[in-house]
C-alpha positions as CSV (number, residue, x, y, z in Angstrom):
1,M,23.4,-2.6,6.9
2,A,25.1,0.1,8.9
3,L,23.3,3.5,9.1
4,R,25.0,6.8,9.7
5,R,22.4,7.8,12.3
6,Q,20.7,6.2,15.3
7,V,17.3,4.7,14.4
8,R,14.6,4.9,17.1
9,S,11.2,3.3,17.4
10,V,9.6,6.7,16.7
11,D,11.1,6.6,13.2
12,V,9.0,3.6,12.2
13,I,5.7,5.4,11.7
14,P,7.1,8.2,9.5
15,T,8.9,5.7,7.4
16,I,5.8,3.6,6.9
17,A,3.8,6.7,6.1
18,Y,6.4,7.8,3.5
19,L,6.4,4.3,1.9
20,L,2.6,4.3,1.6
21,G,2.5,7.9,0.3
22,L,0.5,9.0,3.3
23,P,0.7,12.5,4.9
24,M,3.1,12.7,7.9
25,P,1.1,12.7,11.2
26,E,1.3,16.0,12.9
27,Q,2.2,14.7,16.3
28,V,5.0,12.4,15.1
29,E,8.4,12.9,16.7
30,G,10.6,10.7,14.5
31,G,11.7,11.0,10.9
32,V,11.9,8.9,7.7
33,I,14.8,6.4,7.7
34,Y,15.9,7.3,4.1
35,E,19.2,5.5,4.5
36,A,17.6,2.2,5.3
37,L,15.6,2.2,2.1
38,V,17.2,0.5,-0.9
39,D,15.4,3.0,-3.2
40,P,14.7,6.3,-1.3
41,N,12.5,7.3,-4.3
42,W,10.4,4.2,-3.9
43,P,7.0,6.0,-4.2
44,L,8.0,7.5,-7.5
45,T,9.6,4.3,-8.7
46,E,6.5,2.3,-7.8
47,L,4.2,4.9,-9.5
48,A,6.2,4.7,-12.7
49,R,6.2,0.9,-12.6
50,R,2.5,0.7,-12.1
51,S,1.9,3.4,-14.8
52,A,4.0,1.4,-17.3
53,A,2.1,-1.8,-16.4
54,A,-1.3,-0.1,-16.9
55,S,-0.2,1.3,-20.3
56,R,0.7,-2.2,-21.4
57,M,-2.7,-3.5,-20.4
58,A,-4.6,-0.7,-22.3
């Protein structure tokens, strides 16, 4: 996969925080690597998937 911007090691923590739905650490220097994600809306997609699964179990 080719990205339009350079990815640095400081981008890893913000990306992991984003994927886990955690707040961004204040002292972080990098940014989320949105381009590298197949689904940039993954947290919302996963929430919808889990909500639908929970509804089926009720």
